[in-house]
Structures are given as C-alpha cells and as structure tokens.
OpenMM code with the backbone's topology and positions (N, CA, C; nanometers):
from openmm import Vec3, app, unit

residues = "MET LYS PHE LEU SER ASP ALA GLU LYS LEU ASN ILE VAL LYS PHE ILE HIS THR LEU VAL TRP LEU ILE PHE VAL VAL ALA ILE LEU TYR ILE CYS TYR SER GLY ALA PHE ASN ARG VAL SER ARG LEU THR GLY TYR CYS ILE GLY ALA VAL VAL VAL GLU GLY ILE VAL ILE LEU LEU ASN LYS GLY LYS CYS PRO LEU THR SER LEU ALA GLY LYS TYR THR ASN THR HIS PRO ILE GLY PHE ASP ILE LEU LEU PRO LYS TRP LEU ALA GLN TYR ASN LYS ALA MET PHE SER THR ILE PHE LEU VAL GLY LEU SER LEU VAL LEU TRP ARG THR ILE TYR ASN VAL VAL THR".split()
positions = [
    Vec3(0.0845, -0.1184, 0.0000),
    Vec3(0.0000, 0.0000, 0.0000),
    Vec3(0.0890, 0.1246, 0.0000),
    Vec3(0.0631, 0.2120, -0.0948),
    Vec3(0.1433, 0.3333, -0.1062),
    Vec3(0.0838, 0.4442, -0.0207),
    Vec3(0.1692, 0.5104, 0.0544),
    Vec3(0.1263, 0.6245, 0.1350),
    Vec3(0.1647, 0.7521, 0.0621),
    Vec3(0.0915, 0.8560, 0.0872),
    Vec3(0.1178, 0.9838, 0.0225),
    Vec3(0.2382, 1.0530, 0.0848),
    Vec3(0.3146, 1.1176, -0.0004),
    Vec3(0.4272, 1.1970, 0.0491),
    Vec3(0.3733, 1.3269, 0.1071),
    Vec3(0.4591, 1.3985, 0.1819),
    Vec3(0.4179, 1.5281, 0.2370),
    Vec3(0.3829, 1.6265, 0.1260),
    Vec3(0.4556, 1.6220, 0.0159),
    Vec3(0.4273, 1.7123, -0.0965),
    Vec3(0.2889, 1.6833, -0.1553),
    Vec3(0.2542, 1.5565, -0.1661),
    Vec3(0.1215, 1.5197, -0.2177),
    Vec3(0.0115, 1.5618, -0.1199),
    Vec3(0.0359, 1.5428, 0.0089),
    Vec3(-0.0616, 1.5856, 0.1090),
    Vec3(-0.0802, 1.7370, 0.1051),
    Vec3(0.0302, 1.8098, 0.0905),
    Vec3(0.0227, 1.9551, 0.0811),
    Vec3(-0.0598, 1.9965, -0.0407),
    Vec3(-0.0391, 1.9307, -0.1533),
    Vec3(-0.1163, 1.9637, -0.2735),
    Vec3(-0.2652, 1.9366, -0.2547),
    Vec3(-0.2991, 1.8326, -0.1837),
    Vec3(-0.4400, 1.8023, -0.1553),
    Vec3(-0.5000, 1.9117, -0.0674),
    Vec3(-0.4272, 1.9508, 0.0363),
    Vec3(-0.4757, 2.0577, 0.1248),
    Vec3(-0.4895, 2.1882, 0.0463),
    Vec3(-0.3929, 2.2195, -0.0401),
    Vec3(-0.4006, 2.3406, -0.1225),
    Vec3(-0.5257, 2.3398, -0.2101),
    Vec3(-0.5539, 2.2260, -0.2718),
    Vec3(-0.6704, 2.2140, -0.3590),
    Vec3(-0.7995, 2.2332, -0.2797),
    Vec3(-0.8109, 2.1662, -0.1660),
    Vec3(-0.9303, 2.1790, -0.0821),
    Vec3(-0.9449, 2.3227, -0.0315),
    Vec3(-0.8343, 2.3817, 0.0116),
    Vec3(-0.8350, 2.5190, 0.0616),
    Vec3(-0.8834, 2.6148, -0.0474),
    Vec3(-0.8371, 2.5938, -0.1686),
    Vec3(-0.8782, 2.6786, -0.2805),
    Vec3(-1.0274, 2.6625, -0.3100),
    Vec3(-1.0787, 2.5410, -0.3045),
    Vec3(-1.2221, 2.5194, -0.3261),
    Vec3(-1.3060, 2.5877, -0.2179),
    Vec3(-1.2650, 2.5746, -0.0932),
    Vec3(-1.3358, 2.6401, 0.0171),
    Vec3(-1.3311, 2.7913, -0.0005),
    Vec3(-1.2137, 2.8442, -0.0363),
    Vec3(-1.1982, 2.9874, -0.0611),
    Vec3(-1.2941, 3.0329, -0.1703),
    Vec3(-1.3020, 2.9565, -0.2789),
    Vec3(-1.3884, 2.9916, -0.3908),
    Vec3(-1.5354, 2.9946, -0.3488),
    Vec3(-1.5760, 2.9003, -0.2669),
    Vec3(-1.7145, 2.8983, -0.2174),
    Vec3(-1.7436, 3.0251, -0.1377),
    Vec3(-1.6521, 3.0658, -0.0526),
    Vec3(-1.6743, 3.1873, 0.0265),
    Vec3(-1.6694, 3.3132, -0.0596),
    Vec3(-1.5855, 3.3152, -0.1616),
    Vec3(-1.5834, 3.4298, -0.2530),
    Vec3(-1.7178, 3.4414, -0.3243),
    Vec3(-1.7710, 3.3300, -0.3720),
    Vec3(-1.9021, 3.3317, -0.4382),
    Vec3(-2.0087, 3.3801, -0.3402),
    Vec3(-2.0039, 3.3332, -0.2165),
    Vec3(-2.1010, 3.3769, -0.1158),
    Vec3(-2.0915, 3.5278, -0.0920),
    Vec3(-1.9708, 3.5799, -0.0808),
    Vec3(-1.9517, 3.7230, -0.0574),
    Vec3(-2.0015, 3.8040, -0.1771),
    Vec3(-1.9714, 3.7588, -0.2962),
    Vec3(-2.0182, 3.8298, -0.4154),
    Vec3(-2.1706, 3.8228, -0.4272),
    Vec3(-2.2282, 3.7107, -0.3868),
    Vec3(-2.3749, 3.6989, -0.3886),
    Vec3(-2.4384, 3.7965, -0.2893),
    Vec3(-2.3761, 3.8133, -0.1743),
    Vec3(-2.4253, 3.9107, -0.0754),
    Vec3(-2.4252, 4.0504, -0.1374),
    Vec3(-2.3183, 4.0858, -0.2051),
    Vec3(-2.3103, 4.2169, -0.2713),
    Vec3(-2.4179, 4.2300, -0.3788),
    Vec3(-2.4323, 4.1276, -0.4598),
    Vec3(-2.5354, 4.1283, -0.5640),
    Vec3(-2.6741, 4.1465, -0.5023),
    Vec3(-2.7015, 4.0716, -0.3967),
    Vec3(-2.8323, 4.0790, -0.3308),
    Vec3(-2.8629, 4.2199, -0.2823),
    Vec3(-2.7652, 4.2811, -0.2210),
    Vec3(-2.7847, 4.4161, -0.1707),
    Vec3(-2.7927, 4.5189, -0.2814),
    Vec3(-2.7095, 4.5064, -0.3816),
    Vec3(-2.7047, 4.6049, -0.4893),
    Vec3(-2.8311, 4.6030, -0.5752),
    Vec3(-2.8881, 4.4862, -0.5955),
    Vec3(-3.0037, 4.4736, -0.6852),
    Vec3(-3.1338, 4.4401, -0.6126),
    Vec3(-3.1355, 4.4629, -0.4819),
    Vec3(-3.2567, 4.4414, -0.4013),
    Vec3(-3.3123, 4.3001, -0.4202),
    Vec3(-3.2258, 4.2036, -0.4137),
    Vec3(-3.2636, 4.0623, -0.4269),
    Vec3(-3.2333, 3.9860, -0.2978),
    Vec3(-3.2563, 4.0506, -0.1860),
    Vec3(-3.2271, 3.9900, -0.0559),
    Vec3(-3.3239, 3.8737, -0.0341),
    Vec3(-3.2678, 3.7591, -0.0007),
    Vec3(-3.3478, 3.6374, 0.0147),
    Vec3(-3.2939, 3.5548, 0.1315),
    Vec3(-3.3551, 3.4422, 0.1511),
    Vec3(-3.3087, 3.3492, 0.2540),
    Vec3(-3.1654, 3.3049, 0.2240),
    Vec3(-3.1343, 3.2856, 0.0954),
    Vec3(-2.9986, 3.2458, 0.0568),
    Vec3(-2.8978, 3.3526, 0.0970),
    Vec3(-2.9370, 3.4786, 0.0853),
    Vec3(-2.8492, 3.5880, 0.1291),
    Vec3(-2.8173, 3.5723, 0.2770),
    Vec3(-2.9181, 3.5422, 0.3562),
    Vec3(-2.8979, 3.5214, 0.4995),
    Vec3(-2.8059, 3.4044, 0.5286),
    Vec3(-2.8220, 3.2959, 0.4537),
    Vec3(-2.7340, 3.1797, 0.4726),
    Vec3(-2.5899, 3.2156, 0.4385),
    Vec3(-2.5716, 3.2919, 0.3316),
    Vec3(-2.4364, 3.3340, 0.2923),
    Vec3(-2.3744, 3.4232, 0.3992),
    Vec3(-2.4530, 3.5165, 0.4508),
    Vec3(-2.4022, 3.6043, 0.5573),
    Vec3(-2.3636, 3.5212, 0.6790),
    Vec3(-2.4489, 3.4290, 0.7177),
    Vec3(-2.4195, 3.3431, 0.8330),
    Vec3(-2.2932, 3.2614, 0.8128),
    Vec3(-2.2766, 3.2063, 0.6935),
    Vec3(-2.1577, 3.1248, 0.6658),
    Vec3(-2.0299, 3.2090, 0.6741),
    Vec3(-2.0349, 3.3292, 0.6188),
    Vec3(-1.9165, 3.4152, 0.6212),
    Vec3(-1.8853, 3.4596, 0.7640),
    Vec3(-1.9875, 3.4884, 0.8429),
    Vec3(-1.9655, 3.5271, 0.9827),
    Vec3(-1.9046, 3.4106, 1.0605),
    Vec3(-1.9559, 3.2905, 1.0400),
    Vec3(-1.8998, 3.1732, 1.1086),
    Vec3(-1.7549, 3.1516, 1.0660),
    Vec3(-1.7271, 3.1679, 0.9370),
    Vec3(-1.5889, 3.1558, 0.8893),
    Vec3(-1.4990, 3.2578, 0.9597),
    Vec3(-1.5469, 3.3794, 0.9732),
    Vec3(-1.4698, 3.4830, 1.0419),
    Vec3(-1.4412, 3.4474, 1.1865),
    Vec3(-1.5405, 3.3920, 1.2543),
    Vec3(-1.5226, 3.3504, 1.3939),
    Vec3(-1.4181, 3.2393, 1.4030),
    Vec3(-1.4265, 3.1426, 1.3114),
    Vec3(-1.3289, 3.0328, 1.3106),
    Vec3(-1.1879, 3.0871, 1.2904),
    Vec3(-1.1716, 3.1805, 1.1985),
    Vec3(-1.0398, 3.2390, 1.1736),
    Vec3(-0.9912, 3.3165, 1.2956),
    Vec3(-1.0804, 3.3929, 1.3590),
    Vec3(-1.0417, 3.4656, 1.4803),
    Vec3(-0.9983, 3.3711, 1.5917),
    Vec3(-1.0727, 3.2622, 1.6098),
    Vec3(-1.0394, 3.1656, 1.7150),
    Vec3(-0.9104, 3.0892, 1.6847),
    Vec3(-0.8701, 3.0881, 1.5571),
    Vec3(-0.7480, 3.0187, 1.5159),
    Vec3(-0.6322, 3.1182, 1.4973),
    Vec3(-0.6333, 3.2238, 1.5765),
    Vec3(-0.5248, 3.3238, 1.5771),
    Vec3(-0.5053, 3.3915, 1.4416),
    Vec3(-0.6168, 3.4189, 1.3736),
    Vec3(-0.6112, 3.4910, 1.2475),
    Vec3(-0.5784, 3.4074, 1.1257),
    Vec3(-0.5754, 3.2766, 1.1414),
    Vec3(-0.5433, 3.1878, 1.0296),
    Vec3(-0.6586, 3.0929, 1.0028),
    Vec3(-0.6710, 3.0543, 0.8777),
    Vec3(-0.7639, 2.9472, 0.8430),
    Vec3(-0.7071, 2.8161, 0.8982),
    Vec3(-0.7911, 2.7289, 0.9522),
    Vec3(-0.7409, 2.5996, 1.0002),
    Vec3(-0.6696, 2.5187, 0.8914),
    Vec3(-0.7079, 2.5393, 0.7658),
    Vec3(-0.6402, 2.4676, 0.6579),
    Vec3(-0.4969, 2.5163, 0.6385),
    Vec3(-0.4694, 2.6400, 0.6735),
    Vec3(-0.3317, 2.6908, 0.6695),
    Vec3(-0.2471, 2.6172, 0.7726),
    Vec3(-0.3037, 2.5997, 0.8914),
    Vec3(-0.2320, 2.5250, 0.9964),
    Vec3(-0.2077, 2.3809, 0.9536),
    Vec3(-0.3078, 2.3198, 0.8906),
    Vec3(-0.2923, 2.1823, 0.8429),
    Vec3(-0.1848, 2.1747, 0.7354),
    Vec3(-0.1866, 2.2674, 0.6403),
    Vec3(-0.0863, 2.2684, 0.5333),
    Vec3(0.0541, 2.2859, 0.5898),
    Vec3(0.0665, 2.3629, 0.6969),
    Vec3(0.1964, 2.3864, 0.7588),
    Vec3(0.2629, 2.2612, 0.8109),
    Vec3(0.1848, 2.1584, 0.8368),
    Vec3(0.2420, 2.0315, 0.8851),
    Vec3(0.3178, 1.9562, 0.7757),
    Vec3(0.2934, 1.9931, 0.6490),
    Vec3(0.3501, 1.9168, 0.5384),
    Vec3(0.4644, 1.9883, 0.4663),
    Vec3(0.5105, 2.0993, 0.5225),
    Vec3(0.6240, 2.1699, 0.4635),
    Vec3(0.6985, 2.2467, 0.5716),
    Vec3(0.8270, 2.2661, 0.5492),
    Vec3(0.9080, 2.3422, 0.6447),
    Vec3(0.9112, 2.4903, 0.6110),
    Vec3(0.8725, 2.5253, 0.4892),
    Vec3(0.8719, 2.6652, 0.4471),
    Vec3(0.7284, 2.7154, 0.4403),
    Vec3(0.7078, 2.8372, 0.4872),
    Vec3(0.5723, 2.8929, 0.4918),
    Vec3(0.5672, 3.0324, 0.4295),
    Vec3(0.6057, 3.0452, 0.3017),
    Vec3(0.5941, 3.1771, 0.2385),
    Vec3(0.4464, 3.2107, 0.2164),
    Vec3(0.4190, 3.3346, 0.1858),
    Vec3(0.2812, 3.3767, 0.1605),
    Vec3(0.2232, 3.2914, 0.0485),
    Vec3(0.1069, 3.2351, 0.0728),
    Vec3(0.0370, 3.1564, -0.0278),
    Vec3(0.0818, 3.0124, -0.0408),
    Vec3(0.1627, 2.9636, 0.0520),
    Vec3(0.2103, 2.8254, 0.0431),
    Vec3(0.0976, 2.7241, 0.0567),
    Vec3(-0.0145, 2.7668, 0.1119),
    Vec3(-0.1226, 2.6777, 0.1511),
    Vec3(-0.2432, 2.6804, 0.0584),
    Vec3(-0.2372, 2.7590, -0.0503),
    Vec3(-0.3537, 2.7778, -0.1367),
    Vec3(-0.3074, 2.8056, -0.2789),
    Vec3(-0.3907, 2.7719, -0.3749),
    Vec3(-0.3558, 2.7902, -0.5153),
    Vec3(-0.4040, 2.9265, -0.5647),
    Vec3(-0.3450, 3.0317, -0.5118),
    Vec3(-0.3763, 3.1689, -0.5502),
    Vec3(-0.2462, 3.2411, -0.5816),
    Vec3(-0.2541, 3.3458, -0.6639),
    Vec3(-0.1336, 3.4276, -0.6827),
    Vec3(-0.0897, 3.4864, -0.5482),
    Vec3(0.0403, 3.5067, -0.5338),
    Vec3(0.0949, 3.5540, -0.4065),
    Vec3(0.0291, 3.6841, -0.3606),
    Vec3(0.0076, 3.7800, -0.4518),
    Vec3(-0.0513, 3.9092, -0.4146),
    Vec3(-0.1929, 3.8917, -0.3613),
    Vec3(-0.2689, 3.7985, -0.4203),
    Vec3(-0.4057, 3.7756, -0.3744),
    Vec3(-0.4060, 3.7040, -0.2401),
    Vec3(-0.3191, 3.6078, -0.2244),
    Vec3(-0.3084, 3.5376, -0.0960),
    Vec3(-0.2688, 3.6342, 0.0153),
    Vec3(-0.1815, 3.7275, -0.0167),
    Vec3(-0.1327, 3.8214, 0.0841),
    Vec3(-0.2423, 3.9169, 0.1318),
    Vec3(-0.3250, 3.9651, 0.0402),
    Vec3(-0.4261, 4.0655, 0.0741),
    Vec3(-0.5683, 4.0096, 0.0770),
    Vec3(-0.5813, 3.8807, 0.0700),
    Vec3(-0.7098, 3.8129, 0.0629),
    Vec3(-0.8069, 3.8542, 0.1733),
    Vec3(-0.7644, 3.8442, 0.2979),
    Vec3(-0.8547, 3.8754, 0.4105),
    Vec3(-0.8992, 4.0204, 0.4076),
    Vec3(-0.8069, 4.1109, 0.3832),
    Vec3(-0.8417, 4.2535, 0.3805),
    Vec3(-0.9371, 4.2842, 0.2654),
    Vec3(-0.9082, 4.2300, 0.1483),
    Vec3(-0.9919, 4.2571, 0.0316),
    Vec3(-1.1337, 4.2038, 0.0496),
    Vec3(-1.1448, 4.0770, 0.0852),
    Vec3(-1.2768, 4.0163, 0.0903),
    Vec3(-1.3539, 4.0534, 0.2164),
    Vec3(-1.2843, 4.0912, 0.3220),
    Vec3(-1.3548, 4.1458, 0.4390),
    Vec3(-1.4196, 4.2789, 0.4030),
    Vec3(-1.3474, 4.3608, 0.3279),
    Vec3(-1.4018, 4.4892, 0.2844),
    Vec3(-1.5207, 4.4695, 0.1917),
    Vec3(-1.5064, 4.3807, 0.0949),
    Vec3(-1.6164, 4.3527, 0.0026),
    Vec3(-1.7372, 4.2987, 0.0788),
    Vec3(-1.7134, 4.2105, 0.1760),
    Vec3(-1.8223, 4.1569, 0.2570),
    Vec3(-1.8933, 4.2680, 0.3338),
    Vec3(-1.8170, 4.3572, 0.3940),
    Vec3(-1.8781, 4.4659, 0.4714),
    Vec3(-1.9590, 4.5599, 0.3824),
    Vec3(-1.9114, 4.5847, 0.2622),
    Vec3(-1.9886, 4.6656, 0.1671),
    Vec3(-2.1185, 4.5931, 0.1320),
    Vec3(-2.1090, 4.4657, 0.0994),
    Vec3(-2.2279, 4.3872, 0.0667),
    Vec3(-2.3248, 4.3797, 0.1827),
    Vec3(-2.2734, 4.3574, 0.3022),
    Vec3(-2.3579, 4.3507, 0.4211),
    Vec3(-2.4279, 4.4840, 0.4445),
    Vec3(-2.3569, 4.5930, 0.4251),
    Vec3(-2.4168, 4.7263, 0.4398),
    Vec3(-2.5300, 4.7461, 0.3394),
    Vec3(-2.5087, 4.7039, 0.2168),
    Vec3(-2.6132, 4.7149, 0.1154),
    Vec3(-2.7358, 4.6312, 0.1521),
    Vec3(-2.7116, 4.5093, 0.1993),
    Vec3(-2.8226, 4.4215, 0.2394),
    Vec3(-2.8992, 4.4831, 0.3555),
    Vec3(-2.8277, 4.5344, 0.4555),
    Vec3(-2.8949, 4.5974, 0.5694),
    Vec3(-2.9741, 4.7201, 0.5255),
    Vec3(-2.9154, 4.8019, 0.4388),
    Vec3(-2.9853, 4.9193, 0.3877),
    Vec3(-3.1119, 4.8786, 0.3131),
    Vec3(-3.1020, 4.7785, 0.2250),
    Vec3(-3.2192, 4.7311, 0.1497),
    Vec3(-3.3248, 4.6758, 0.2440),
    Vec3(-3.2822, 4.6000, 0.3429),
    Vec3(-3.3767, 4.5398, 0.4367),
    Vec3(-3.4491, 4.6471, 0.5164),
    Vec3(-3.3763, 4.7423, 0.5689),
    Vec3(-3.4383, 4.8506, 0.6468),
    Vec3(-3.5275, 4.9354, 0.5579),
    Vec3(-3.4779, 4.9690, 0.4381),
    Vec3(-3.5559, 5.0520, 0.3454),
    Vec3(-3.6869, 4.9833, 0.3070),
    Vec3(-3.6805, 4.8511, 0.2808),
    Vec3(-3.8006, 4.7764, 0.2411),
    Vec3(-3.9010, 4.7655, 0.3546),
    Vec3(-3.8551, 4.7633, 0.4792),
    Vec3(-3.9445, 4.7554, 0.5943),
    Vec3(-4.0131, 4.8897, 0.6165),
    Vec3(-3.9368, 4.9985, 0.6021),
    Vec3(-3.9882, 5.1324, 0.6279),
    Vec3(-4.0876, 5.1751, 0.5197),
    Vec3(-4.0632, 5.1376, 0.3941),
    Vec3(-4.1517, 5.1821, 0.2865),
    Vec3(-4.2594, 5.0829, 0.2522),
] * unit.nanometer
topology = app.Topology()
chain = topology.addChain("A")
for resn in residues:
    res = topology.addResidue(resn, chain)
    for name in ("N", "CA", "C"):
        topology.addAtom(name, app.Element.getBySymbol(name[0]), res)
C-alpha cells in the first residue's frame, strides 16, 4: 500500500483550501449582488451566516484558516500563499480585500432590508 508523500498531502490541502476559498468568494459576491439589486433572500442570509462563522473560526485560530495550519504540517517553508492555489498578491491581501467587500455587501443588504421595511 502506497502512502502519500508530504508534498502530495500539501497539494491536496491546497486544492481543498482553494475550493473552500472559492465557495466563500461566491457567497460574498452573492451578498453584494443581493444588496445592490434588491434581491435579498433566505440564501443571502445563509451566505451572511456562513461568512460570519468563517470569520469567527479564523479569529479563534489566531487569524489563520485551520487549513493553513494543516498545510503547515507538510512543509518546512511557509511563504505567503504556500497553503492555497492563488497568486501571491491575492493570498497576501485576501482577508483585507474580501472582508471589505463583505462589509460593503452587508451594508447594502442591511440598507435594502431597512428601506423595504420602512416603505
């Protein structure tokens, strides 16, 4: 029986991490779309909840995704983006960029929700 090398395990974690990242990016963009085009729905709420839970998990893990910690077990070097299949610049500014986009989307959703209730 063949066991996976650390490099192969790291590649698997990178692939999974990238898929999870992509799901959250789609959720964040959907939140923005919902708020911008007044299409707030139950799905918008689920997306907001998922992103908030993700944020809590990252905060509880000292500012890192748990998959980053897992990937770190399979390599001795930890340059920016070692744990995900993203360009280095995007990996470096990922949290700041998508947190900002999320907050803009959330603000739009809240504004639409309040506006729709008042009118």
